Every structure is written in structure tokens, then in C-alpha cells.
C-alpha atoms as a printed R data frame, in Angstrom:
    type eleno elety resid chain resno       x       y       z
1   ATOM     1    CA   MET     A     1  14.893  -4.112 -11.791
2   ATOM     2    CA   ALA     A     2  11.255  -2.639 -11.895
3   ATOM     3    CA   PHE     A     3   9.802  -5.034  -9.326
4   ATOM     4    CA   VAL     A     4  12.519  -3.550  -6.982
5   ATOM     5    CA   GLY     A     5  11.628  -0.027  -7.994
6   ATOM     6    CA   ARG     A     6   7.839  -0.540  -7.172
7   ATOM     7    CA   VAL     A     7   8.712  -2.250  -3.706
8   ATOM     8    CA   LEU     A     8  10.731   0.924  -2.952
9   ATOM     9    CA   VAL     A     9   8.312   3.205  -4.179
10  ATOM    10    CA   SER     A    10   5.282   1.418  -2.318
11  ATOM    11    CA   GLY     A    11   7.204   1.353   1.037
12  ATOM    12    CA   ALA     A    12   7.942   4.985   0.397
13  ATOM    13    CA   ALA     A    13   4.617   5.769   0.131
14  ATOM    14    CA   ILE     A    14   3.249   3.462   3.037
15  ATOM    15    CA   TRP     A    15   5.840   5.426   5.293
16  ATOM    16    CA   VAL     A    16   4.548   8.899   4.102
17  ATOM    17    CA   ALA     A    17   1.001   7.419   4.991
18  ATOM    18    CA   THR     A    18   2.218   6.440   8.416
19  ATOM    19    CA   LEU     A    19   3.565   9.758   8.994
20  ATOM    20    CA   LEU     A    20   0.440  11.614   7.989
21  ATOM    21    CA   LEU     A    21  -2.380   9.313   9.853
22  ATOM    22    CA   PRO     A    22  -2.146   8.823  13.325
23  ATOM    23    CA   GLY     A    23  -4.510   5.298  12.960
24  ATOM    24    CA   MET     A    24  -1.495   4.350  10.689
25  ATOM    25    CA   ARG     A    25   1.942   2.779  11.973
26  ATOM    26    CA   LEU     A    26   5.067   0.626  11.179
27  ATOM    27    CA   VAL     A    27   5.930  -1.655  14.383
28  ATOM    28    CA   GLY     A    28   8.743  -3.688  15.134
29  ATOM    29    CA   ALA     A    29  11.839  -1.705  14.771
30  ATOM    30    CA   GLU     A    30  13.663   0.694  17.166
31  ATOM    31    CA   THR     A    31  16.589   1.345  15.102
32  ATOM    32    CA   LEU     A    32  16.900   3.264  11.945
33  ATOM    33    CA   PRO     A    33  18.302   0.091   9.634
34  ATOM    34    CA   GLY     A    34  15.381  -1.913  11.460
35  ATOM    35    CA   GLN     A    35  12.693   0.570  10.240
36  ATOM    36    CA   VAL     A    36  14.249   1.055   6.716
37  ATOM    37    CA   GLY     A    37  13.884  -2.900   6.737
38  ATOM    38    CA   VAL     A    38  10.338  -2.919   7.893
39  ATOM    39    CA   VAL     A    39   9.257  -0.250   5.392
40  ATOM    40    CA   LEU     A    40  10.761  -2.679   2.612
41  ATOM    41    CA   LEU     A    41   9.230  -5.590   3.784
42  ATOM    42    CA   VAL     A    42   5.732  -3.838   3.983
43  ATOM    43    CA   GLY     A    43   6.312  -2.636   0.621
44  ATOM    44    CA   LEU     A    44   7.188  -6.196  -0.691
45  ATOM    45    CA   LEU     A    45   3.801  -7.622   1.116
46  ATOM    46    CA   PHE     A    46   2.039  -4.782  -0.481
47  ATOM    47    CA   GLY     A    47   2.966  -5.523  -3.963
48  ATOM    48    CA   LEU     A    48   2.392  -9.175  -3.462
49  ATOM    49    CA   VAL     A    49  -1.156  -8.414  -2.493
50  ATOM    50    CA   ASN     A    50  -1.587  -5.848  -5.281
51  ATOM    51    CA   ALA     A    51  -0.153  -8.488  -7.562
52  ATOM    52    CA   VAL     A    52  -1.803 -11.650  -6.851
53  ATOM    53    CA   VAL     A    53  -5.359 -10.632  -5.052
54  ATOM    54    CA   LYS     A    54  -6.238  -7.368  -6.372
55  ATOM    55    CA   PRO     A    55  -6.909  -8.504  -9.942
56  ATOM    56    CA   VAL     A    56  -9.116 -11.387  -9.006
57  ATOM    57    CA   VAL     A    57 -11.209  -8.954  -6.387
58  ATOM    58    CA   ALA     A    58 -11.304  -6.130  -9.473
59  ATOM    59    CA   VAL     A    59 -12.515  -8.951 -11.977
60  ATOM    60    CA   LEU     A    60 -15.269 -10.457  -9.024
61  ATOM    61    CA   SER     A    61 -16.277  -6.909  -8.404
62  ATOM    62    CA   LEU     A    62 -16.511  -5.676 -11.896
63  ATOM    63    CA   PRO     A    63 -20.093  -5.029 -11.791
64  ATOM    64    CA   LEU     A    64 -19.387  -2.615  -8.658
65  ATOM    65    CA   TYR     A    65 -17.015  -0.726 -10.655
66  ATOM    66    CA   VAL     A    66 -19.037  -0.191 -13.647
67  ATOM    67    CA   LEU     A    67 -22.046   1.051 -11.139
68  ATOM    68    CA   THR     A    68 -20.143   3.425  -9.277
69  ATOM    69    CA   LEU     A    69 -18.317   4.785 -12.410
70  ATOM    70    CA   GLY     A    70 -14.971   3.476 -10.818
71  ATOM    71    CA   LEU     A    71 -14.959   4.750  -7.226
72  ATOM    72    CA   PHE     A    72 -15.279   1.244  -6.227
73  ATOM    73    CA   HIS     A    73 -11.407   1.205  -6.936
74  ATOM    74    CA   LEU     A    74 -10.859   3.463  -3.845
75  ATOM    75    CA   VAL     A    75 -12.458   0.776  -1.749
76  ATOM    76    CA   VAL     A    76 -10.617  -2.239  -3.184
77  ATOM    77    CA   ASN     A    77  -7.576  -0.110  -2.425
78  ATOM    78    CA   ALA     A    78  -8.383   0.041   0.989
79  ATOM    79    CA   LEU     A    79  -8.922  -3.533   1.254
80  ATOM    80    CA   MET     A    80  -5.536  -4.477   0.065
81  ATOM    81    CA   LEU     A    81  -3.993  -1.963   2.375
82  ATOM    82    CA   LEU     A    82  -6.062  -3.892   5.494
83  ATOM    83    CA   LEU     A    83  -5.154  -7.161   3.898
84  ATOM    84    CA   THR     A    84  -1.554  -6.407   4.183
85  ATOM    85    CA   ALA     A    85  -1.794  -5.106   7.547
86  ATOM    86    CA   TRP     A    86  -3.674  -8.379   8.385
87  ATOM    87    CA   ILE     A    87  -0.655 -10.397   6.985
88  ATOM    88    CA   SER     A    88   1.859  -8.472   8.855
89  ATOM    89    CA   GLU     A    89  -0.013  -8.652  12.127
90  ATOM    90    CA   GLN     A    90   0.713 -12.252  12.011
91  ATOM    91    CA   THR     A    91   4.202 -11.193  12.832
92  ATOM    92    CA   THR     A    92   5.947  -8.662  15.444
93  ATOM    93    CA   LEU     A    93   6.907  -6.776  12.246
94  ATOM    94    CA   GLY     A    94   5.019  -4.568   9.810
95  ATOM    95    CA   LEU     A    95   1.797  -2.191   9.155
96  ATOM    96    CA   ARG     A    96  -0.897  -2.099  11.717
97  ATOM    97    CA   VAL     A    97  -4.080  -0.243  10.630
98  ATOM    98    CA   ASP     A    98  -6.674   0.801  12.979
99  ATOM    99    CA   GLY     A    99 -10.044   0.710  10.855
100 ATOM   100    CA   PHE     A   100 -11.561   0.620   7.312
101 ATOM   101    CA   GLY     A   101 -11.830   4.743   7.303
102 ATOM   102    CA   THR     A   102  -7.998   4.931   8.229
103 ATOM   103    CA   ALA     A   103  -7.287   2.403   5.505
104 ATOM   104    CA   PHE     A   104  -9.493   4.027   2.782
105 ATOM   105    CA   VAL     A   105  -7.807   7.569   3.390
106 ATOM   106    CA   GLY     A   106  -4.100   5.849   4.049
107 ATOM   107    CA   ALA     A   107  -5.158   4.021   0.233
108 ATOM   108    CA   LEU     A   108  -5.802   8.007  -1.057
109 ATOM   109    CA   VAL     A   109  -2.574   9.082   0.393
110 ATOM   110    CA   VAL     A   110  -0.685   5.874  -0.898
111 ATOM   111    CA   SER     A   111  -1.985   6.224  -4.115
112 ATOM   112    CA   VAL     A   112  -0.915   9.994  -4.403
113 ATOM   113    CA   VAL     A   113   2.737   9.322  -3.106
114 ATOM   114    CA   SER     A   114   3.166   6.180  -5.245
115 ATOM   115    CA   TRP     A   115   1.871   8.294  -8.181
116 ATOM   116    CA   LEU     A   116   4.130  10.953  -7.494
117 ATOM   117    CA   LEU     A   117   7.428   9.084  -6.896
118 ATOM   118    CA   SER     A   118   6.434   6.839 -10.096
119 ATOM   119    CA   ALA     A   119   5.881   9.956 -11.939
120 ATOM   120    CA   LEU     A   120   9.378  11.759 -10.704
121 ATOM   121    CA   THR     A   121  11.703   8.418 -10.914
122 ATOM   122    CA   ARG     A   122  10.329   7.441 -14.369
123 ATOM   123    CA   ARG     A   123  13.037   7.329 -16.999
124 ATOM   124    CA   ASP     A   124  12.385   9.497 -20.366
125 ATOM   125    CA   ARG     A   125  11.339   6.641 -22.753
126 ATOM   126    CA   ASP     A   126  11.670   8.260 -25.933
């Protein structure tokens, strides 16, 4: 159930980023149910990229994390968003990102919205 929640949060965060940034867009569906499906598909793909690729990149770039006092994490998040867009570009459905600058700002938006949605939907664990 936690994985489904993360997919929903990631999809919603990416959807918000596409609303705020003109260089990011979701393509492939004209109807509302189709658009919801694309958002869920992109959220699932983004979650898989973050679960599989991001830890490897984080370990390999550990010296850059230390050197930049953790700010390189923002670059890694942008690269994961670009990778998600690249994978989804192989189909007619998915996320399109115009460049690294858009991906960088998009990753910031996705991070903030994901954090906010996670904080609002978190159950009290006490």
C-alpha cells in the first residue's frame, strides 16, 4: 500500500510541475480518464527510476555530494526526471521535458510538492 501511495504522490507532484512550468508537459491522452492514466504511469515510472537508478547514481557521485555539501542532490533529482522523460519518450504516452534547466526547476517543484503531499497524507504513527 505504501508503494501505491508513493506512486500517487509522485504522479500528483509531476502533474503540478507540468502545470507550473511551460517546458514540462504530459502527452498522450485527450480525455480526463486518459490523462489520469498518464499521470499514474509517469508516477510509476518515476518511482521505479528513483528506486532502481537513483541509489546507484548517489553512491557513484558521493564525492560530489560531499564536495557540494549535498547540493549535488538537486542535480541528481533533475537527472532522474530527465531519465523518466527519456524513457517515456520511447512511447506515445508520458512526460516531456525541454531541457536540463526545466528539469532542474521541475525537480525542485516535484520535491516540494511531494514533501507537502506526504506530510498531509501521513498517518499519525504514535
